[in-house]
C-alpha beads as a LAMMPS data file, in Angstrom:
LAMMPS data file: protein, C-alpha beads

323 atoms
322 bonds

1 atom types
1 bond types

-500.0 500.0 xlo xhi
-500.0 500.0 ylo yhi
-500.0 500.0 zlo zhi

Masses

1 110.0

Atoms # bond

1 1 1 -99.997 -436.923 156.167
2 1 1 -100.189 -439.448 153.347
3 1 1 -100.696 -443.161 153.881
4 1 1 -97.642 -445.427 153.553
5 1 1 -96.182 -446.989 151.499
6 1 1 -95.650 -444.224 148.974
7 1 1 -93.352 -443.275 146.126
8 1 1 -92.645 -439.608 145.484
9 1 1 -93.136 -438.625 141.851
10 1 1 -93.041 -434.947 140.804
11 1 1 -93.153 -433.975 144.468
12 1 1 -96.380 -435.943 145.064
13 1 1 -96.477 -438.972 147.374
14 1 1 -98.335 -441.659 145.418
15 1 1 -99.709 -444.652 147.310
16 1 1 -98.105 -447.911 146.158
17 1 1 -99.733 -450.362 148.560
18 1 1 -102.629 -452.704 147.826
19 1 1 -106.004 -451.647 146.481
20 1 1 -107.768 -453.113 149.531
21 1 1 -105.643 -451.012 151.874
22 1 1 -106.368 -447.900 149.828
23 1 1 -110.106 -448.542 149.943
24 1 1 -110.010 -449.309 153.669
25 1 1 -108.324 -445.983 154.318
26 1 1 -110.704 -444.067 152.072
27 1 1 -113.853 -445.652 153.492
28 1 1 -112.514 -445.557 157.037
29 1 1 -113.012 -449.210 157.952
30 1 1 -109.525 -450.344 158.908
31 1 1 -110.337 -450.064 162.618
32 1 1 -113.617 -451.887 162.086
33 1 1 -111.731 -454.751 160.518
34 1 1 -108.983 -454.615 163.144
35 1 1 -111.470 -455.072 165.977
36 1 1 -113.696 -457.412 163.921
37 1 1 -116.994 -455.631 164.438
38 1 1 -119.800 -458.192 164.419
39 1 1 -123.458 -458.253 165.409
40 1 1 -122.700 -458.420 169.108
41 1 1 -124.600 -457.439 172.242
42 1 1 -125.042 -453.767 173.085
43 1 1 -122.565 -453.987 175.964
44 1 1 -119.928 -455.516 173.723
45 1 1 -120.554 -452.764 171.185
46 1 1 -120.015 -450.088 173.840
47 1 1 -116.763 -451.714 174.934
48 1 1 -115.582 -451.746 171.329
49 1 1 -116.443 -448.091 170.873
50 1 1 -114.456 -447.120 173.964
51 1 1 -111.485 -449.034 172.619
52 1 1 -111.811 -447.228 169.309
53 1 1 -111.917 -443.887 171.046
54 1 1 -108.743 -444.583 172.963
55 1 1 -107.048 -446.025 169.884
56 1 1 -107.895 -443.469 167.269
57 1 1 -109.529 -440.361 168.608
58 1 1 -111.338 -437.978 166.297
59 1 1 -110.011 -437.448 162.798
60 1 1 -110.391 -434.590 160.388
61 1 1 -111.722 -434.971 156.870
62 1 1 -109.386 -436.905 154.583
63 1 1 -108.658 -436.054 150.977
64 1 1 -108.255 -438.772 148.330
65 1 1 -107.133 -437.739 144.837
66 1 1 -106.444 -439.613 141.600
67 1 1 -104.558 -437.169 139.358
68 1 1 -104.713 -437.760 135.613
69 1 1 -101.839 -437.354 133.180
70 1 1 -103.204 -433.993 131.908
71 1 1 -103.581 -432.823 135.498
72 1 1 -99.981 -433.704 136.313
73 1 1 -98.695 -432.248 133.049
74 1 1 -100.627 -428.979 133.162
75 1 1 -102.465 -428.177 136.402
76 1 1 -99.590 -429.183 138.681
77 1 1 -97.446 -426.369 137.261
78 1 1 -100.188 -423.812 136.564
79 1 1 -102.587 -423.960 139.527
80 1 1 -101.355 -423.297 143.063
81 1 1 -104.491 -424.729 144.688
82 1 1 -104.406 -427.890 142.553
83 1 1 -100.745 -428.284 143.455
84 1 1 -101.508 -427.869 147.158
85 1 1 -104.318 -430.430 146.958
86 1 1 -102.003 -433.085 145.492
87 1 1 -99.014 -432.415 147.738
88 1 1 -101.092 -432.394 150.943
89 1 1 -103.637 -435.134 150.123
90 1 1 -104.011 -438.053 152.517
91 1 1 -104.117 -440.613 149.715
92 1 1 -102.927 -440.140 146.128
93 1 1 -103.800 -442.895 143.644
94 1 1 -101.667 -443.867 140.668
95 1 1 -104.533 -443.298 138.248
96 1 1 -102.358 -442.161 135.351
97 1 1 -101.180 -445.157 133.359
98 1 1 -99.016 -442.818 131.293
99 1 1 -97.193 -441.672 134.425
100 1 1 -96.671 -445.285 135.564
101 1 1 -95.240 -446.251 132.153
102 1 1 -92.956 -443.220 132.030
103 1 1 -91.678 -443.820 135.549
104 1 1 -90.771 -447.395 134.681
105 1 1 -89.036 -446.297 131.466
106 1 1 -87.030 -443.571 133.230
107 1 1 -86.201 -445.333 136.521
108 1 1 -86.749 -449.068 135.945
109 1 1 -89.210 -449.204 138.860
110 1 1 -92.651 -450.707 138.278
111 1 1 -95.338 -448.927 140.267
112 1 1 -98.714 -450.554 140.924
113 1 1 -101.493 -448.749 139.095
114 1 1 -104.746 -448.042 140.912
115 1 1 -107.062 -446.345 138.443
116 1 1 -109.944 -444.184 139.585
117 1 1 -112.313 -446.564 137.787
118 1 1 -110.954 -449.627 139.578
119 1 1 -110.974 -447.724 142.855
120 1 1 -114.570 -446.515 142.631
121 1 1 -115.739 -450.024 141.751
122 1 1 -114.059 -451.297 144.912
123 1 1 -115.422 -448.448 147.043
124 1 1 -119.007 -448.907 145.849
125 1 1 -118.702 -452.611 146.590
126 1 1 -118.546 -451.882 150.326
127 1 1 -121.915 -452.615 152.034
128 1 1 -121.346 -449.839 154.598
129 1 1 -121.997 -447.256 151.921
130 1 1 -125.503 -448.546 151.200
131 1 1 -126.761 -447.107 154.466
132 1 1 -129.006 -444.035 154.065
133 1 1 -126.963 -440.821 154.067
134 1 1 -123.586 -442.568 154.058
135 1 1 -122.483 -440.876 150.820
136 1 1 -122.938 -437.270 149.724
137 1 1 -122.548 -436.633 145.991
138 1 1 -121.384 -433.472 144.241
139 1 1 -122.660 -433.762 140.667
140 1 1 -121.614 -431.699 137.639
141 1 1 -125.100 -431.094 136.202
142 1 1 -128.775 -431.967 136.573
143 1 1 -128.497 -434.328 133.618
144 1 1 -125.556 -436.207 135.125
145 1 1 -127.288 -436.236 138.504
146 1 1 -130.388 -437.903 137.019
147 1 1 -128.337 -440.526 135.191
148 1 1 -125.972 -441.257 138.066
149 1 1 -128.689 -441.331 140.696
150 1 1 -130.860 -443.725 138.688
151 1 1 -127.897 -446.091 138.353
152 1 1 -126.980 -445.807 142.030
153 1 1 -130.529 -446.487 143.223
154 1 1 -130.668 -449.526 140.942
155 1 1 -127.480 -450.761 142.624
156 1 1 -129.035 -450.409 146.078
157 1 1 -127.700 -446.986 147.099
158 1 1 -130.462 -444.903 148.738
159 1 1 -129.485 -441.579 147.151
160 1 1 -132.049 -438.801 147.554
161 1 1 -132.024 -435.134 146.570
162 1 1 -130.735 -434.356 150.079
163 1 1 -127.625 -436.383 149.279
164 1 1 -126.776 -434.422 146.119
165 1 1 -125.330 -430.979 145.409
166 1 1 -125.137 -429.587 141.881
167 1 1 -121.782 -427.886 141.517
168 1 1 -121.812 -424.309 140.218
169 1 1 -119.218 -423.046 137.788
170 1 1 -116.023 -422.587 139.777
171 1 1 -113.556 -419.956 138.631
172 1 1 -109.813 -420.519 138.538
173 1 1 -107.904 -420.258 141.785
174 1 1 -108.883 -421.206 145.336
175 1 1 -112.521 -422.254 145.752
176 1 1 -114.969 -421.119 148.414
177 1 1 -118.455 -422.621 148.523
178 1 1 -120.091 -422.064 151.937
179 1 1 -123.385 -423.584 150.765
180 1 1 -121.690 -426.873 149.908
181 1 1 -119.911 -426.872 153.274
182 1 1 -123.203 -426.187 155.066
183 1 1 -124.996 -428.992 153.214
184 1 1 -122.318 -431.541 154.012
185 1 1 -122.118 -430.539 157.666
186 1 1 -125.901 -430.873 157.950
187 1 1 -125.890 -434.367 156.415
188 1 1 -122.731 -435.621 158.181
189 1 1 -121.956 -438.271 155.541
190 1 1 -119.232 -440.834 155.761
191 1 1 -118.045 -440.184 152.200
192 1 1 -118.183 -437.076 150.021
193 1 1 -117.917 -438.168 146.387
194 1 1 -116.849 -435.416 143.993
195 1 1 -118.080 -436.461 140.557
196 1 1 -116.929 -433.287 138.815
197 1 1 -114.075 -432.574 136.418
198 1 1 -110.391 -433.048 137.107
199 1 1 -108.523 -429.868 137.944
200 1 1 -111.645 -428.554 139.692
201 1 1 -112.532 -431.428 142.007
202 1 1 -109.111 -431.365 143.665
203 1 1 -109.515 -427.679 144.501
204 1 1 -113.018 -428.337 145.862
205 1 1 -111.677 -431.226 147.919
206 1 1 -108.918 -429.052 149.352
207 1 1 -111.471 -426.427 150.367
208 1 1 -113.724 -429.032 152.014
209 1 1 -110.928 -430.645 153.991
210 1 1 -109.967 -427.214 155.298
211 1 1 -113.433 -425.897 156.096
212 1 1 -115.546 -428.893 157.142
213 1 1 -116.199 -429.062 160.858
214 1 1 -118.345 -431.812 162.341
215 1 1 -119.787 -431.377 165.818
216 1 1 -121.670 -433.718 168.107
217 1 1 -124.794 -431.595 167.573
218 1 1 -124.465 -431.899 163.809
219 1 1 -124.100 -435.654 164.111
220 1 1 -127.338 -435.818 166.097
221 1 1 -129.112 -433.466 163.676
222 1 1 -128.009 -435.599 160.734
223 1 1 -129.139 -438.802 162.379
224 1 1 -131.357 -439.672 159.429
225 1 1 -128.414 -441.964 158.729
226 1 1 -129.680 -444.427 161.286
227 1 1 -133.347 -444.149 160.347
228 1 1 -135.332 -446.799 158.561
229 1 1 -135.495 -446.887 154.781
230 1 1 -136.895 -449.172 152.137
231 1 1 -133.418 -449.160 150.607
232 1 1 -131.492 -450.050 153.717
233 1 1 -130.668 -453.648 154.647
234 1 1 -129.981 -454.446 158.290
235 1 1 -126.219 -453.974 158.132
236 1 1 -125.786 -451.709 161.145
237 1 1 -123.044 -453.962 162.506
238 1 1 -121.062 -453.259 159.349
239 1 1 -121.454 -449.499 159.488
240 1 1 -118.658 -448.032 161.553
241 1 1 -120.087 -444.517 161.854
242 1 1 -123.625 -445.641 162.602
243 1 1 -122.459 -447.895 165.411
244 1 1 -120.703 -444.948 167.000
245 1 1 -123.599 -442.536 166.458
246 1 1 -126.237 -444.714 168.125
247 1 1 -124.399 -444.743 171.434
248 1 1 -122.376 -441.548 171.553
249 1 1 -122.339 -438.989 168.729
250 1 1 -119.292 -437.382 170.333
251 1 1 -117.241 -440.441 169.374
252 1 1 -117.870 -439.956 165.686
253 1 1 -114.876 -438.954 163.577
254 1 1 -114.857 -435.270 162.741
255 1 1 -115.073 -435.381 158.990
256 1 1 -115.706 -437.565 155.969
257 1 1 -113.389 -438.954 153.350
258 1 1 -113.469 -436.697 150.299
259 1 1 -112.979 -438.751 147.145
260 1 1 -111.928 -436.886 144.002
261 1 1 -112.785 -439.527 141.400
262 1 1 -114.334 -437.288 138.777
263 1 1 -115.571 -439.097 135.693
264 1 1 -115.114 -442.571 137.191
265 1 1 -118.810 -442.840 138.080
266 1 1 -119.752 -441.770 134.533
267 1 1 -117.892 -444.788 133.125
268 1 1 -120.239 -447.000 135.124
269 1 1 -123.485 -445.136 134.495
270 1 1 -123.106 -444.554 130.756
271 1 1 -122.268 -440.863 130.891
272 1 1 -118.933 -441.597 129.241
273 1 1 -117.371 -444.416 127.250
274 1 1 -117.778 -447.884 128.708
275 1 1 -114.285 -449.045 129.669
276 1 1 -114.169 -452.796 130.388
277 1 1 -111.870 -453.970 133.198
278 1 1 -109.423 -455.553 130.742
279 1 1 -108.989 -452.247 128.893
280 1 1 -108.477 -450.379 132.167
281 1 1 -105.860 -452.941 133.214
282 1 1 -104.019 -452.561 129.907
283 1 1 -104.047 -448.735 130.274
284 1 1 -106.316 -448.302 127.241
285 1 1 -109.045 -446.267 128.896
286 1 1 -107.775 -443.089 127.246
287 1 1 -108.222 -444.687 123.820
288 1 1 -111.842 -445.646 124.537
289 1 1 -112.558 -442.070 125.649
290 1 1 -110.806 -440.584 122.635
291 1 1 -112.699 -442.782 120.174
292 1 1 -116.004 -442.032 121.878
293 1 1 -115.578 -438.261 121.529
294 1 1 -112.463 -437.178 119.583
295 1 1 -113.373 -433.485 119.494
296 1 1 -113.701 -433.353 123.267
297 1 1 -110.659 -435.371 124.283
298 1 1 -107.941 -434.911 121.653
299 1 1 -106.569 -431.712 123.189
300 1 1 -106.632 -433.228 126.669
301 1 1 -104.391 -436.106 125.642
302 1 1 -102.195 -433.915 123.475
303 1 1 -101.473 -431.763 126.525
304 1 1 -100.712 -434.905 128.545
305 1 1 -97.710 -435.641 126.335
306 1 1 -95.744 -432.887 128.069
307 1 1 -95.746 -435.098 131.172
308 1 1 -92.833 -437.016 129.605
309 1 1 -90.640 -433.900 129.531
310 1 1 -91.727 -432.854 133.021
311 1 1 -91.005 -436.271 134.495
312 1 1 -87.674 -436.655 132.709
313 1 1 -86.443 -433.337 134.097
314 1 1 -87.779 -433.606 137.637
315 1 1 -88.324 -437.282 138.557
316 1 1 -89.252 -437.118 142.256
317 1 1 -88.899 -433.328 142.613
318 1 1 -91.814 -430.905 142.556
319 1 1 -91.434 -428.957 139.305
320 1 1 -91.316 -425.157 139.447
321 1 1 -94.532 -423.310 138.702
322 1 1 -94.925 -422.219 135.096
323 1 1 -92.693 -424.913 133.579

Bonds

1 1 1 2
2 1 2 3
3 1 3 4
4 1 4 5
5 1 5 6
6 1 6 7
7 1 7 8
8 1 8 9
9 1 9 10
10 1 10 11
11 1 11 12
12 1 12 13
13 1 13 14
14 1 14 15
15 1 15 16
16 1 16 17
17 1 17 18
18 1 18 19
19 1 19 20
20 1 20 21
21 1 21 22
22 1 22 23
23 1 23 24
24 1 24 25
25 1 25 26
26 1 26 27
27 1 27 28
28 1 28 29
29 1 29 30
30 1 30 31
31 1 31 32
32 1 32 33
33 1 33 34
34 1 34 35
35 1 35 36
36 1 36 37
37 1 37 38
38 1 38 39
39 1 39 40
40 1 40 41
41 1 41 42
42 1 42 43
43 1 43 44
44 1 44 45
45 1 45 46
46 1 46 47
47 1 47 48
48 1 48 49
49 1 49 50
50 1 50 51
51 1 51 52
52 1 52 53
53 1 53 54
54 1 54 55
55 1 55 56
56 1 56 57
57 1 57 58
58 1 58 59
59 1 59 60
60 1 60 61
61 1 61 62
62 1 62 63
63 1 63 64
64 1 64 65
65 1 65 66
66 1 66 67
67 1 67 68
68 1 68 69
69 1 69 70
70 1 70 71
71 1 71 72
72 1 72 73
73 1 73 74
74 1 74 75
75 1 75 76
76 1 76 77
77 1 77 78
78 1 78 79
79 1 79 80
80 1 80 81
81 1 81 82
82 1 82 83
83 1 83 84
84 1 84 85
85 1 85 86
86 1 86 87
87 1 87 88
88 1 88 89
89 1 89 90
90 1 90 91
91 1 91 92
92 1 92 93
93 1 93 94
94 1 94 95
95 1 95 96
96 1 96 97
97 1 97 98
98 1 98 99
99 1 99 100
100 1 100 101
101 1 101 102
102 1 102 103
103 1 103 104
104 1 104 105
105 1 105 106
106 1 106 107
107 1 107 108
108 1 108 109
109 1 109 110
110 1 110 111
111 1 111 112
112 1 112 113
113 1 113 114
114 1 114 115
115 1 115 116
116 1 116 117
117 1 117 118
118 1 118 119
119 1 119 120
120 1 120 121
121 1 121 122
122 1 122 123
123 1 123 124
124 1 124 125
125 1 125 126
126 1 126 127
127 1 127 128
128 1 128 129
129 1 129 130
130 1 130 131
131 1 131 132
132 1 132 133
133 1 133 134
134 1 134 135
135 1 135 136
136 1 136 137
137 1 137 138
138 1 138 139
139 1 139 140
140 1 140 141
141 1 141 142
142 1 142 143
143 1 143 144
144 1 144 145
145 1 145 146
146 1 146 147
147 1 147 148
148 1 148 149
149 1 149 150
150 1 150 151
151 1 151 152
152 1 152 153
153 1 153 154
154 1 154 155
155 1 155 156
156 1 156 157
157 1 157 158
158 1 158 159
159 1 159 160
160 1 160 161
161 1 161 162
162 1 162 163
163 1 163 164
164 1 164 165
165 1 165 166
166 1 166 167
167 1 167 168
168 1 168 169
169 1 169 170
170 1 170 171
171 1 171 172
172 1 172 173
173 1 173 174
174 1 174 175
175 1 175 176
176 1 176 177
177 1 177 178
178 1 178 179
179 1 179 180
180 1 180 181
181 1 181 182
182 1 182 183
183 1 183 184
184 1 184 185
185 1 185 186
186 1 186 187
187 1 187 188
188 1 188 189
189 1 189 190
190 1 190 191
191 1 191 192
192 1 192 193
193 1 193 194
194 1 194 195
195 1 195 196
196 1 196 197
197 1 197 198
198 1 198 199
199 1 199 200
200 1 200 201
201 1 201 202
202 1 202 203
203 1 203 204
204 1 204 205
205 1 205 206
206 1 206 207
207 1 207 208
208 1 208 209
209 1 209 210
210 1 210 211
211 1 211 212
212 1 212 213
213 1 213 214
214 1 214 215
215 1 215 216
216 1 216 217
217 1 217 218
218 1 218 219
219 1 219 220
220 1 220 221
221 1 221 222
222 1 222 223
223 1 223 224
224 1 224 225
225 1 225 226
226 1 226 227
227 1 227 228
228 1 228 229
229 1 229 230
230 1 230 231
231 1 231 232
232 1 232 233
233 1 233 234
234 1 234 235
235 1 235 236
236 1 236 237
237 1 237 238
238 1 238 239
239 1 239 240
240 1 240 241
241 1 241 242
242 1 242 243
243 1 243 244
244 1 244 245
245 1 245 246
246 1 246 247
247 1 247 248
248 1 248 249
249 1 249 250
250 1 250 251
251 1 251 252
252 1 252 253
253 1 253 254
254 1 254 255
255 1 255 256
256 1 256 257
257 1 257 258
258 1 258 259
259 1 259 260
260 1 260 261
261 1 261 262
262 1 262 263
263 1 263 264
264 1 264 265
265 1 265 266
266 1 266 267
267 1 267 268
268 1 268 269
269 1 269 270
270 1 270 271
271 1 271 272
272 1 272 273
273 1 273 274
274 1 274 275
275 1 275 276
276 1 276 277
277 1 277 278
278 1 278 279
279 1 279 280
280 1 280 281
281 1 281 282
282 1 282 283
283 1 283 284
284 1 284 285
285 1 285 286
286 1 286 287
287 1 287 288
288 1 288 289
289 1 289 290
290 1 290 291
291 1 291 292
292 1 292 293
293 1 293 294
294 1 294 295
295 1 295 296
296 1 296 297
297 1 297 298
298 1 298 299
299 1 299 300
300 1 300 301
301 1 301 302
302 1 302 303
303 1 303 304
304 1 304 305
305 1 305 306
306 1 306 307
307 1 307 308
308 1 308 309
309 1 309 310
310 1 310 311
311 1 311 312
312 1 312 313
313 1 313 314
314 1 314 315
315 1 315 316
316 1 316 317
317 1 317 318
318 1 318 319
319 1 319 320
320 1 320 321
321 1 321 322
322 1 322 323
């Protein structure tokens, strides 16, 4: 079930609340903030954990997507698994500035825009994610892995080879990758970050949300999360999952948040065009990408133009396949 408040556009429930609320849901810290977790005594920590158990219970993996204009214009009506990922996601971001502009022109309603770039900046700003093993990365290539990991380590994220999976070439249609599922279950991360291409990452995320199963034994096996590391500051009181794991692995939530943010990390690490915050706010990111590599991106944005026709005809309704 998606997080409220939402606005249905093309049959997809887009989140229209604040960026902070979106990040809290994705990172899974809203309960931590609600109960004001601080560096308290061990007995107080246990009491808090019991309250959390009675309040929330275990939760399955959550899927966060940020569909682009080309994805909405093309993949939504051509790929059943992409369509299912968007319509069943737990949190759908209004990443497409083109969609936001069209919606306002057609309906008069101004939707807040939460771009994938703005969102990933906010997510990576959370200190909880600088704990060892908190984030598992699915990278598109060895080259991108080297670039992204160097940048992440420089920012204080203790990413090792055990925290990275190089995505194979995925064919069209539903995706099955038991090795990726096994790796994530063994690591038991808090976040799975899919840094692969749009149209593919959503299908991978759908597969992971369906197939990931965390157990208490896996949480204990993956307890390198709470080990010492030269990278890790003493922020255990801030780390919701670690606090639960130290006392009772059975209280840990069942699955991670799966963030489909694609190229957003590449904007930060230099893999793609540098988009300054002002350009992202003015919905000019597409222009920076196009100018940086016209041969690669011109067709992508040409295809996105059909979103205007699709949105005009369907508004809040899910368009038929093949249209």
